[in-house]
ZANUZA-712148 format. One record per residue (C-alpha): residue in one letter; x, z, y. Coordinates in steps of 0.05 Angstrom, whole numbers, padded with zeros to 5 digits, always signed. Each point is the difference from the previous one (the first is absolute). Last residue first. Example, Ala and Ser with C-alpha at 12.3 -4.5 7.8 and 13.67 -1.06 7.14 Angstrom:
# residues 2
S+00273+00143-00021A-00027+00013-00069
END
This chain:
# residues 265
X+00169+00336+00694X-00031-00045-00049X-00055-00047+00022X-00048-00039-00043X-00049-00044+00041X-00069-00019-00032X-00031-00059+00040X-00051+00020+00052X+00028-00046+00057X+00046+00005+00060X+00040+00061-00033X+00021+00064+00035X+00056+00048-00016X+00006+00062+00038X+00057+00055-00003X-00004+00065+00039X+00063+00041+00001X+00020+00072+00015X+00069+00017+00015X+00013-00072+00023X+00020-00062-00040X+00010-00068+00029X+00072-00012-00013X-00011+00007-00078X-00065-00041-00002X+00030-00059-00045X-00051-00050-00016X+00000-00032-00071X-00049-00054-00019X-00015+00001-00076X-00003-00062-00042X-00069-00007-00028X-00029-00056+00046X-00061-00036-00024X-00044+00007+00062X+00057-00018+00048X+00026+00055+00047X+00016-00008+00074X+00036+00061+00023X-00006+00035+00069X+00053+00047+00024X+00012+00068+00036X-00063+00017+00039X+00016+00066+00031X-00054+00053-00004X+00040+00048-00041X+00020-00055-00049X-00039-00063-00004X-00003-00055-00053X-00043-00062+00006X-00015-00042-00061X-00025-00068+00010X-00043-00032-00059X+00001-00068-00029X-00067-00018-00031X-00016+00000-00075X-00039+00066+00001X+00014+00037-00065X-00022-00011-00072X+00059-00043-00020X+00050+00051+00033X-00031+00055-00044X+00011-00038-00063X+00070-00014+00017X+00016+00076+00015X-00034+00018-00065X+00039-00050-00040X+00066+00028+00030X-00022+00069-00024X-00017-00026-00069X+00068-00037-00004X+00037+00063+00022X-00035+00043-00053X+00019-00048-00053X+00072-00005+00020X+00008+00075+00005X+00020+00045+00057X-00044-00028+00058X+00047-00044+00042X+00043+00013+00063X+00061+00026-00038X-00011+00069+00023X-00068+00003-00036X-00065-00022+00036X-00054+00053+00000X-00019-00001+00072X-00022-00074-00001X-00041+00014-00062X-00038+00061+00030X-00010-00042+00062X-00035-00052-00039X-00045+00051-00032X-00015+00028+00069X-00023-00069+00025X-00038-00020-00063X-00033+00068+00000X-00021-00006+00071X-00027-00071-00011X-00043+00026-00058X-00024+00056+00040X-00019-00045+00062X-00041-00050-00044X+00036-00061-00029X-00058-00014-00047X+00025-00068-00031X+00054+00040-00040X+00065-00040-00016X+00042+00050+00045X-00027+00059-00041X+00028-00030-00064X+00069-00017+00033X-00002+00072+00027X-00011+00025-00075X+00056-00036-00028X+00052+00022+00054X-00025+00072-00009X+00011-00004-00076X+00071-00028+00008X+00014+00055+00051X-00026+00054-00045X+00040-00029-00059X+00062+00007+00038X-00017+00072+00020X-00008+00021-00071X-00010-00054-00052X+00017-00075-00017X+00004-00014-00072X-00012-00075+00006X-00074+00007-00027X-00007+00054+00055X+00008+00072-00022X-00055+00054+00008X-00042+00029+00057X+00030-00044+00055X-00025+00027+00066X-00028-00040+00058X+00031+00006+00069X-00021+00012+00070X+00038+00009+00063X-00003+00045+00062X+00042+00056-00032X-00026-00010-00070X-00074-00013-00017X-00022-00016-00070X-00047-00060-00015X-00046+00008-00063X-00067-00010+00036X+00021-00068+00030X+00020-00022-00074X-00075+00010-00020X-00026-00042+00059X+00048-00054-00015X-00015+00001-00073X-00073-00010+00014X+00019-00060+00047X+00035-00032-00061X-00064+00008-00043X-00040-00038+00054X+00054-00050+00014X+00009-00029-00068X+00036-00059+00027X+00050+00000-00059X+00056+00014+00053X-00039+00056+00028X-00014+00027-00070X+00072-00003-00018X+00018+00036+00064X-00050+00056-00014X+00025+00009-00072X+00072+00004+00024X-00019+00053+00056X-00040+00039-00053X+00062+00000-00048X+00045+00026+00055X-00053+00049+00027X-00008+00033-00068X-00073+00026-00007X-00024-00052-00049X-00051+00034-00043X-00057-00026+00044X+00027-00070-00008X-00002+00004-00074X-00056-00052-00012X+00030-00040+00057X+00070-00003-00031X-00028-00031-00064X-00038-00052+00040X+00060-00013+00044X+00042-00015-00064X-00054-00047-00030X-00008-00035+00069X+00076-00013+00001X+00006-00027-00070X-00059-00049+00013X+00023-00015+00070X+00070-00026-00023X+00029-00045+00055X-00013+00041+00065X+00074+00022+00000X-00011+00056+00047X-00056+00028-00043X+00043-00004-00061X+00052+00043+00034X-00048+00052+00024X-00031+00002-00070X+00070+00012-00027X+00009+00060+00044X-00067+00028-00010X+00007-00005-00077X+00064+00038+00004X-00027+00057+00038X-00061+00005-00041X+00039+00004-00065X+00050+00049+00033X-00058+00047+00017X-00032-00010-00070X+00062+00019-00035X-00015-00020-00070X+00008+00046-00060X+00055+00018-00052X+00057-00025+00043X+00065+00001-00041X+00024-00069+00027X-00037-00019+00063X-00065-00032-00007X-00013-00061+00041X-00061-00012+00040X-00044-00054+00035X-00073+00008+00010X-00058-00052-00009X-00041+00037-00053X+00027-00052-00054X+00070+00016+00018X+00046-00049+00044X+00066-00013-00029X-00016-00073-00018X-00025-00017+00071X+00066+00028+00026X+00037-00047-00044X-00043-00057+00021X+00016+00013+00073X+00073+00001-00016X-00006-00069-00032X-00041-00029+00059X+00052+00027+00050X+00058-00029-00038X-00036-00066-00005X-00009+00000+00078X+00076-00006+00005X+00012+00027+00070X+00032-00041+00055X+00017+00041+00062X-00034+00029+00062X-00077+00000-00010X+00011+00011-00074X+00038+00064+00009X-00063+00043+00006X-00026-00026-00068X+00069+00010-00033X+00002+00072+00024X-00069+00016-00021X+00014-00028-00070X+00062+00039-00005X-00035+00063+00015X-00055-00013-00049
END
């Protein structure tokens, strides 16, 4: 499933052998169980881990939904997950399930997930995050798993057609949580987590106002500089305030439109 998603994403940029995608899809079809789930028992297990089964099934369903080539297998997985929706309280799995439904155009079911995820947000110093209750399929856990989970949830919220003030606030604070949790290399600890965070930024850019905006920065009442920012810009603009600081400081950042602005001071 991971390789399939990569090949599908790469098709827009390089030549990809469609036969490989077809054969890999057939392999996934052959692994699907009769009830629509995907599962692999570990050596020594005497019973199935229901949480891990739902997690793996949501991940594969998300991949199949992005491919849009095997509706029968996807529908079977989504039907299995829908019957167990009330049991899925893991934000990571819920976000993947919601994204799969959005991609499959099951908007009603996806919006139910958005509402459920909105109730699971946790506040932290002006930001919000979503906890990871177990390990991801790539064995992410702890703070790294929390970052990856938050990235997936924000992607799900951004796809919602009901962008009410609460949803917008959660998206904004979730984005801020991601920005504040970069590691000292400027990425997000693991490759898998970094990919999901960057996907989140790109998804957010695609939903925003497409116009350029002008950002004005003022310090202690003095207008320092205006920046023109394109709609798809993700490179940071850095402005030094070292020679403008007083004992007490008031910094003001204004935008010419209502697009999101992420600022780090």
